[in-house]
C-alpha positions as CSV (number, residue, x, y, z in Angstrom):
1,M,18.9,16.9,-11.8
2,I,16.3,19.2,-13.4
3,G,16.0,19.4,-17.2
4,I,14.7,22.6,-18.8
5,L,13.5,22.3,-22.4
6,F,12.9,25.3,-24.8
7,A,12.0,25.1,-28.4
8,T,14.1,28.0,-29.7
9,E,17.2,30.0,-28.7
10,M,15.2,33.2,-28.5
11,E,12.8,31.6,-25.9
12,A,15.7,30.2,-23.9
13,Q,18.0,33.2,-23.9
14,P,16.5,35.1,-20.9
15,F,16.8,31.9,-18.8
16,L,20.3,31.1,-20.0
17,G,21.3,34.7,-19.1
18,R,20.7,33.9,-15.5
19,G,23.9,31.8,-15.5
20,E,24.6,28.2,-15.1
21,Q,23.2,26.4,-12.0
22,E,24.5,23.1,-10.7
23,G,22.0,20.3,-11.1
24,V,20.2,22.0,-14.0
25,V,20.6,21.1,-17.6
26,T,19.0,23.2,-20.4
27,E,18.1,21.8,-23.8
28,I,17.0,23.7,-27.0
29,C,15.2,21.2,-29.1
30,G,13.8,23.1,-32.1
31,M,10.2,23.4,-33.0
32,G,7.8,20.5,-33.4
33,M,6.7,17.4,-31.5
34,E,9.3,15.0,-32.9
35,A,12.2,17.3,-32.0
36,A,10.7,17.8,-28.5
37,R,10.3,14.0,-28.1
38,V,13.9,13.3,-29.0
39,A,15.2,16.1,-26.7
40,T,13.1,14.9,-23.8
41,E,14.3,11.3,-24.2
42,K,17.8,12.7,-24.0
43,L,17.1,14.6,-20.8
44,V,15.7,11.4,-19.3
45,E,18.7,9.4,-20.3
46,Q,20.9,12.0,-18.7
47,G,19.2,11.3,-15.4
48,C,16.8,14.2,-15.0
49,T,14.3,13.6,-12.2
50,M,12.1,16.5,-13.2
51,I,11.6,18.1,-16.7
52,I,10.2,21.6,-17.3
53,N,9.0,22.5,-20.8
54,A,9.0,26.3,-21.0
55,G,8.4,28.8,-23.7
56,V,5.8,30.9,-25.5
57,C,2.4,29.9,-26.8
58,G,-0.8,31.2,-28.4
59,A,-4.0,31.8,-26.5
60,L,-7.2,30.1,-27.8
61,I,-9.5,32.3,-25.8
62,D,-9.4,36.1,-25.8
63,R,-9.9,36.6,-22.1
64,L,-6.3,35.5,-21.4
65,E,-3.7,38.2,-21.1
66,R,-0.9,38.7,-23.6
67,G,2.3,38.3,-21.5
68,G,0.5,36.1,-19.0
69,V,2.4,33.0,-17.9
70,Y,0.4,29.9,-17.2
71,R,1.1,26.5,-15.9
72,V,-0.5,23.6,-17.7
73,S,-2.9,21.0,-16.2
74,M,-3.5,18.8,-19.2
75,V,-2.1,18.6,-22.7
76,S,-3.6,17.0,-25.8
77,T,-3.1,17.2,-29.6
78,E,-5.2,18.5,-32.4
79,K,-5.8,15.0,-33.6
80,L,-5.8,13.1,-30.3
81,K,-8.2,14.7,-27.9
82,A,-7.3,12.3,-25.0
83,G,-4.6,14.1,-23.1
84,V,-1.9,13.7,-20.6
85,N,-2.4,15.2,-17.1
86,V,0.6,17.2,-15.9
87,G,-0.7,19.2,-13.0
88,I,-3.5,19.8,-10.5
89,G,-4.5,23.1,-9.1
90,M,-6.4,26.3,-9.4
91,G,-5.7,28.6,-12.4
92,L,-4.0,25.9,-14.5
93,K,-4.8,25.8,-18.2
94,R,-5.3,23.1,-20.8
95,L,-2.8,23.1,-23.7
96,V,-3.3,21.8,-27.2
97,T,-0.2,20.8,-29.2
98,V,-0.4,21.2,-33.0
99,D,1.8,20.3,-36.0
100,E,1.3,23.7,-37.7
101,P,1.0,27.2,-36.0
102,V,-2.5,28.5,-35.5
103,F,-3.2,31.8,-37.3
104,D,-6.8,31.2,-38.4
105,S,-9.9,32.2,-36.4
106,K,-12.0,29.2,-37.5
107,R,-9.3,26.7,-36.5
108,K,-8.7,28.5,-33.3
109,K,-12.4,28.3,-32.4
110,E,-12.4,24.5,-32.9
111,L,-9.2,24.0,-30.8
112,S,-10.7,26.2,-28.0
113,K,-13.1,23.3,-27.3
114,Y,-10.1,21.3,-25.9
115,G,-7.9,23.9,-24.4
116,E,-7.0,27.5,-23.7
117,L,-3.4,27.5,-24.9
118,V,-1.7,26.2,-28.1
119,D,1.9,25.2,-28.8
120,M,4.0,22.8,-30.9
121,E,6.0,20.8,-28.3
122,G,4.2,20.3,-25.0
123,Y,2.4,17.0,-25.7
124,A,5.5,15.2,-26.8
125,V,7.3,16.3,-23.6
126,A,4.5,15.3,-21.4
127,R,4.0,11.9,-23.1
128,V,7.7,10.9,-22.8
129,C,7.7,12.0,-19.1
130,E,4.5,9.9,-18.6
131,V,6.2,6.8,-20.1
132,H,9.3,7.2,-18.0
133,D,7.4,8.2,-14.8
134,V,9.3,11.5,-14.6
135,P,7.5,14.5,-13.1
136,C,6.8,17.1,-15.8
137,I,5.9,20.8,-15.6
138,L,4.7,22.8,-18.6
139,I,4.8,26.5,-18.3
140,K,3.9,28.8,-21.2
141,G,3.7,32.6,-21.8
142,V,1.1,34.1,-24.2
143,T,2.5,36.1,-27.2
144,D,-0.5,36.0,-29.5
145,F,-4.1,35.0,-29.9
146,G,-4.0,32.6,-32.9
147,D,-5.5,35.0,-35.4
148,G,-4.4,36.9,-38.5
149,N,-2.1,39.1,-36.4
150,G,-0.4,36.1,-34.8
151,K,2.9,36.1,-36.8
152,D,3.5,39.8,-36.1
153,D,2.5,39.4,-32.5
154,I,5.0,36.6,-31.9
155,Q,7.9,38.6,-33.3
156,K,6.9,41.7,-31.3
157,H,6.3,40.0,-28.0
158,I,8.5,36.9,-27.8
159,T,11.4,38.7,-26.1
160,P,9.5,40.3,-23.2
161,V,7.2,37.2,-22.7
162,S,10.3,34.9,-22.7
163,E,11.8,37.1,-20.0
164,T,8.7,36.7,-17.9
165,V,8.7,32.9,-18.5
166,A,12.4,32.8,-17.4
167,E,11.5,34.4,-14.1
168,A,8.7,31.9,-13.5
169,V,11.0,29.0,-14.4
170,G,13.7,30.3,-12.1
171,G,11.2,30.4,-9.3
172,I,10.1,26.8,-9.9
173,V,13.7,25.6,-10.1
174,D,14.5,27.3,-6.8
175,E,11.5,25.8,-5.1
176,A,12.0,22.3,-6.5
177,F,15.8,22.0,-6.5
178,S,16.1,20.7,-3.0
179,L,13.9,17.8,-3.9
180,V,16.1,16.6,-6.8
181,A,19.6,17.9,-6.1
182,P,22.3,15.4,-5.3
183,A,22.6,14.5,-1.6
184,S,25.4,16.1,0.4
185,S,26.7,14.6,3.6
186,A,24.3,16.9,5.6
187,N,21.2,15.6,3.9
188,R,22.2,12.0,3.0
189,S,20.0,10.6,5.7
190,S,17.0,12.6,4.5
191,T,17.6,11.5,0.9
192,L,17.8,7.8,2.0
193,M,14.4,8.2,3.8
194,Q,12.9,9.7,0.6
195,K,14.2,6.7,-1.4
196,L,12.8,4.3,1.1
197,H,9.4,6.1,1.1
198,S,9.3,6.0,-2.7
199,F,10.3,2.3,-2.5
200,T,7.5,1.3,-0.1
201,K,4.9,3.9,-1.2
202,I,3.4,3.6,2.3
203,E,0.6,6.0,1.3
204,H,-0.8,3.3,-0.9
205,T,-1.8,1.4,2.3
206,I,-5.0,3.5,1.7
207,F,-5.9,0.7,-0.7
208,S,-6.4,-1.9,2.0
209,L,-7.0,0.0,5.3
210,P,-10.7,0.9,4.7
211,L,-11.4,-2.7,3.6
212,L,-9.6,-4.0,6.7
213,F,-11.8,-1.7,8.8
214,A,-14.9,-2.7,7.0
215,G,-14.2,-6.4,7.8
216,A,-13.7,-5.5,11.4
217,W,-16.9,-3.5,11.4
218,L,-18.8,-6.6,10.1
219,G,-17.1,-8.8,12.7
220,A,-18.0,-6.4,15.6
221,G,-21.5,-5.6,14.3
222,G,-20.5,-1.9,14.6
223,M,-17.4,0.0,15.5
224,P,-14.7,-2.2,17.0
225,S,-12.4,-1.0,19.8
226,I,-9.8,1.6,19.0
227,R,-7.1,-0.8,20.1
228,A,-8.3,-3.4,17.6
229,L,-8.4,-0.9,14.7
230,L,-4.9,0.4,15.5
231,L,-3.5,-3.1,15.6
232,I,-5.3,-4.1,12.4
233,A,-3.8,-1.0,10.7
234,L,-0.4,-2.0,12.0
235,V,-0.8,-5.5,10.5
236,G,-2.0,-3.9,7.2
237,L,1.1,-1.6,7.1
238,G,3.4,-4.5,7.7
239,A,1.8,-6.7,5.1
240,R,1.8,-3.9,2.5
241,T,5.5,-3.1,3.2
242,F,6.5,-6.7,2.9
243,G,4.5,-7.3,-0.3
244,M,5.8,-4.2,-2.0
245,A,9.4,-5.0,-1.1
246,V,9.1,-8.6,-2.4
247,N,7.5,-7.3,-5.6
248,R,10.4,-4.9,-6.2
249,I,13.0,-7.6,-5.4
250,V,11.5,-10.2,-7.6
251,D,10.8,-7.8,-10.5
252,K,14.2,-6.0,-10.3
253,D,15.5,-7.3,-13.7
254,I,12.2,-6.7,-15.5
255,D,11.9,-3.2,-14.0
256,A,15.4,-2.4,-15.2
257,K,14.4,-3.2,-18.8
258,N,11.1,-1.3,-18.8
259,P,11.4,2.4,-19.7
260,R,8.5,3.2,-17.3
261,T,10.1,1.4,-14.3
262,K,13.8,1.6,-14.9
263,N,14.1,4.5,-12.4
264,R,12.7,2.4,-9.5
265,E,15.1,2.2,-6.6
266,L,16.3,-1.4,-6.9
267,A,16.3,-1.4,-10.7
268,S,18.4,1.8,-10.9
269,G,20.7,1.0,-8.1
270,Q,19.5,3.8,-5.8
271,L,18.9,1.2,-3.1
272,S,20.9,-2.0,-2.8
273,M,19.4,-5.5,-2.6
274,V,20.5,-5.7,1.0
275,Q,18.4,-2.6,1.7
276,G,15.5,-4.1,-0.2
277,Y,15.6,-7.3,1.9
278,G,15.9,-5.1,5.0
279,V,12.6,-3.4,4.1
280,A,10.9,-6.7,3.5
281,L,12.2,-8.0,6.9
282,A,11.0,-4.8,8.6
283,G,7.6,-5.3,7.1
284,I,7.3,-8.9,8.2
285,V,8.4,-8.1,11.7
286,I,5.7,-5.3,12.0
287,Y,3.2,-7.8,10.5
288,F,3.8,-10.6,13.0
289,A,4.1,-8.2,15.9
290,G,0.6,-6.8,15.1
291,C,-0.8,-10.4,14.6
292,A,0.6,-11.5,18.0
293,L,-0.9,-8.6,19.8
294,L,-4.3,-9.4,18.2
295,G,-4.3,-12.9,19.7
296,T,-3.3,-16.5,19.0
297,T,-6.2,-17.1,16.5
298,V,-4.9,-14.3,14.3
299,L,-1.3,-15.5,14.7
300,K,-2.4,-18.9,13.5
301,F,-4.0,-17.4,10.4
302,S,-1.1,-15.0,9.8
303,L,0.8,-17.3,7.5
304,V,-2.1,-17.6,5.0
305,P,-1.9,-14.1,3.6
306,L,1.9,-14.2,3.4
307,I,1.9,-17.0,0.8
308,P,0.2,-15.0,-2.0
309,L,2.1,-11.8,-0.9
310,A,5.4,-13.6,-1.3
311,F,4.6,-15.3,-4.6
312,Y,2.1,-13.2,-6.6
313,S,4.9,-11.3,-8.3
314,L,6.0,-14.5,-10.0
315,L,2.7,-15.1,-11.7
316,K,3.4,-12.8,-14.6
317,R,6.0,-15.2,-15.7
318,F,3.5,-18.1,-16.0
319,T,0.0,-16.9,-16.5
320,L,-2.0,-13.9,-18.0
321,L,-4.3,-14.3,-14.9
322,C,-1.5,-12.8,-12.8
323,H,-3.7,-9.7,-12.0
324,Y,-5.9,-11.9,-9.9
325,G,-3.0,-12.8,-7.7
326,I,-3.0,-9.3,-6.1
327,G,-6.7,-9.8,-5.8
328,V,-6.2,-12.8,-3.6
329,C,-3.7,-10.8,-1.5
330,L,-6.1,-8.0,-0.8
331,G,-9.2,-10.2,-0.7
332,L,-7.9,-11.9,2.4
333,A,-7.6,-8.5,4.2
334,P,-11.3,-8.1,5.3
335,L,-11.4,-11.8,6.3
336,G,-8.3,-11.4,8.5
337,A,-9.8,-8.3,10.1
338,F,-13.0,-10.2,10.8
339,I,-11.0,-13.0,12.5
340,A,-9.1,-10.4,14.6
341,V,-12.4,-9.0,16.0
342,T,-14.4,-12.2,16.3
343,N,-11.4,-14.5,17.3
344,G,-12.9,-17.2,15.1
345,F,-13.4,-18.4,11.5
346,A,-17.2,-18.4,11.3
347,F,-17.4,-16.0,8.4
348,T,-20.8,-14.4,7.7
349,P,-22.2,-14.0,4.2
350,E,-21.6,-10.3,4.5
351,V,-17.8,-10.6,5.0
352,V,-17.6,-13.1,2.2
353,L,-19.3,-10.6,-0.1
354,L,-16.9,-8.0,1.0
355,A,-13.9,-10.3,0.3
356,I,-15.2,-10.9,-3.2
357,F,-15.7,-7.2,-3.8
358,T,-12.1,-6.6,-2.7
359,F,-10.8,-9.4,-4.9
360,C,-12.6,-8.2,-8.0
361,W,-12.0,-4.5,-7.3
362,I,-8.2,-4.6,-7.2
363,S,-7.9,-7.3,-9.8
364,G,-9.8,-5.2,-12.3
365,F,-7.7,-2.1,-11.6
366,D,-4.5,-4.1,-11.9
367,I,-5.6,-5.1,-15.5
368,I,-6.1,-1.4,-16.3
369,Y,-2.7,-0.6,-14.7
370,A,-1.1,-3.2,-17.0
371,L,-2.2,-1.2,-20.1
372,M,0.8,1.0,-19.6
373,D,3.2,-1.9,-20.1
374,M,1.2,-3.7,-22.8
375,E,3.8,-3.3,-25.6
376,F,6.8,-3.9,-23.3
377,D,5.2,-7.1,-21.9
378,R,4.6,-8.5,-25.4
379,E,8.2,-7.8,-26.5
380,N,9.7,-9.3,-23.3
381,G,7.5,-12.3,-22.7
382,V,5.8,-10.9,-19.6
383,R,2.3,-12.4,-19.3
384,S,-0.7,-10.1,-18.8
385,I,-4.3,-9.8,-20.0
386,P,-3.6,-6.6,-22.0
387,A,-0.5,-8.2,-23.6
388,A,-2.5,-11.2,-24.6
389,L,-5.9,-9.6,-25.6
390,G,-5.1,-6.0,-26.5
391,S,-6.3,-2.8,-24.9
392,S,-10.1,-3.0,-25.8
393,K,-10.6,-6.7,-24.8
394,A,-8.5,-6.3,-21.6
395,Q,-10.6,-3.4,-20.5
396,L,-13.7,-5.5,-21.2
397,V,-12.4,-8.2,-18.9
398,A,-11.6,-5.5,-16.3
399,A,-15.2,-4.1,-16.7
400,V,-16.8,-7.6,-16.1
401,T,-14.6,-8.0,-13.1
402,H,-15.6,-4.6,-11.8
403,L,-19.2,-5.3,-12.5
404,I,-19.0,-8.4,-10.2
405,A,-17.3,-6.2,-7.6
406,F,-20.0,-3.5,-7.7
407,S,-22.7,-6.2,-7.5
408,M,-21.2,-7.4,-4.3
409,I,-21.3,-3.9,-2.8
410,V,-24.9,-3.4,-3.9
411,L,-25.8,-6.6,-2.1
412,L,-24.2,-5.3,1.0
413,W,-26.0,-2.0,0.6
414,M,-29.5,-3.4,0.1
415,P,-30.3,-4.1,3.7
416,T,-29.3,-0.7,4.9
417,D,-31.4,2.5,5.0
418,S,-28.5,4.9,5.6
419,F,-28.4,7.9,3.3
420,L,-24.6,8.2,3.8
421,A,-24.2,4.5,2.7
422,T,-26.2,5.3,-0.4
423,L,-24.0,8.3,-1.1
424,A,-20.9,6.2,-0.7
425,L,-22.4,3.6,-3.1
426,L,-22.9,6.4,-5.8
427,V,-19.4,7.6,-5.3
428,S,-18.1,4.1,-5.8
429,A,-20.2,3.7,-8.9
430,G,-18.8,7.0,-10.3
431,A,-15.3,6.0,-9.6
432,F,-15.7,2.6,-11.3
433,G,-17.2,4.4,-14.3
434,A,-14.3,6.9,-14.4
435,A,-11.9,4.0,-14.7
436,Y,-13.0,3.5,-18.3
437,L,-12.9,7.2,-19.5
438,Q,-10.2,7.0,-22.1
439,R,-9.3,10.7,-21.7
440,I,-8.1,10.1,-18.2
441,P,-4.5,8.8,-18.1
442,V,-4.1,5.2,-17.0
443,R,-1.9,6.1,-14.0
444,V,-4.7,8.4,-12.7
445,R,-7.3,5.7,-13.3
446,F,-5.2,3.3,-11.2
447,F,-4.5,5.9,-8.5
448,P,-6.4,7.7,-7.1
449,I,-9.5,6.6,-8.9
450,S,-9.1,3.0,-7.9
451,A,-8.6,4.1,-4.3
452,I,-11.8,6.2,-4.4
453,A,-13.8,3.2,-5.7
454,G,-12.4,0.9,-2.9
455,I,-12.7,3.4,-0.1
456,A,-16.3,4.3,-1.1
457,G,-17.1,0.6,-1.3
458,A,-15.7,0.1,2.2
459,L,-17.7,3.0,3.5
460,V,-21.0,1.4,2.2
461,V,-20.3,-1.4,4.7
462,I,-19.0,0.8,7.6
463,L,-21.8,3.4,7.3
464,G,-24.5,0.8,6.8
465,A,-23.3,-1.2,9.9
466,S,-23.0,1.9,12.1
């Protein structure tokens, strides 16, 4: 179901005039952030899987067109300059949400440092959607330019601009509706596949594959065979699928209590526990099949990574060091790939450095990821470094962990004279640095920034060994 949120009846009327549409609920919240927050929470509780905040706004820069309708990329507040990302793409604008309307040129100039558009609701909508992990689109039409004529301009142009906004919202709804509408008998199979994809997040295998390949590169002293790389990728896919499924199964009850995770497939009942166990079984079958095809030595080692994969999700119930459990899981990946290529356990110093890098890289980012649940963890007895130490000290622990990770990759880079390996090192350094920019939302710092840091680190090894 798609939720459409307008501040006023006048802004909503052109859209409401299009008639009711199944699977779409429209809410008129009133002006201001608190009203928008309450209304957005209501839409989330009603089960909306996408929320669109639409309406009129002021322009903070004069080159924008009155009547122009713009989609928002990031929204911040007048007092809080760190924003919430809500879109990526060309032509998107930054929005500043304020408590009082802007009709003063001096105030407008100051706000224009942080955005091109100004409204009174957008940040609250985006923040609630971020907390509940619900996709959010902000689309705004310009009525005025935040100057002395602003009040008259709003009254004069609100109706035609709202009509244009209604057309734009209608187009977005028509395009997105198939993704969120209830399944019919004709598309039930497709919807199940979407849920399974969301449940497993197979695309996040990108976390481990480059590091698996880097371990294989070190074992082979260059590029391994295509067969070996494909089988290693298969093993990585199976391990990732098994680990994710076990994590969701073990954390089902915790996820159901957490506003950020309550919409996950098992927690919300979109998938049954039988289906969850089925995914875990499929992952382990794929994993063992790949290991068997890689040889008896790999098959003998195969049980070792499964132990932390099966039990790391339990650690948050006992220790604040739980973040390093996922580090152990991924840290074993390059060692396993090394074994697959060399058919032995004679680990070189280089692959040990790579394993330490992997361990510290993902552990540090898992600490950052846990910042999103800091208050929930404290209230519900879930152990984590942010819950125990607070945001600033937790990020310091993550930074020290990442400093160790980056030191390992520098040691691996030093013997090389490859320009591309040096470039990869710089990219990795930039990504690690970006992980601590407070204006970047935590979810973006965890993904894709963490993936960039890890992939670039792996490329230092691969390009240096090529």
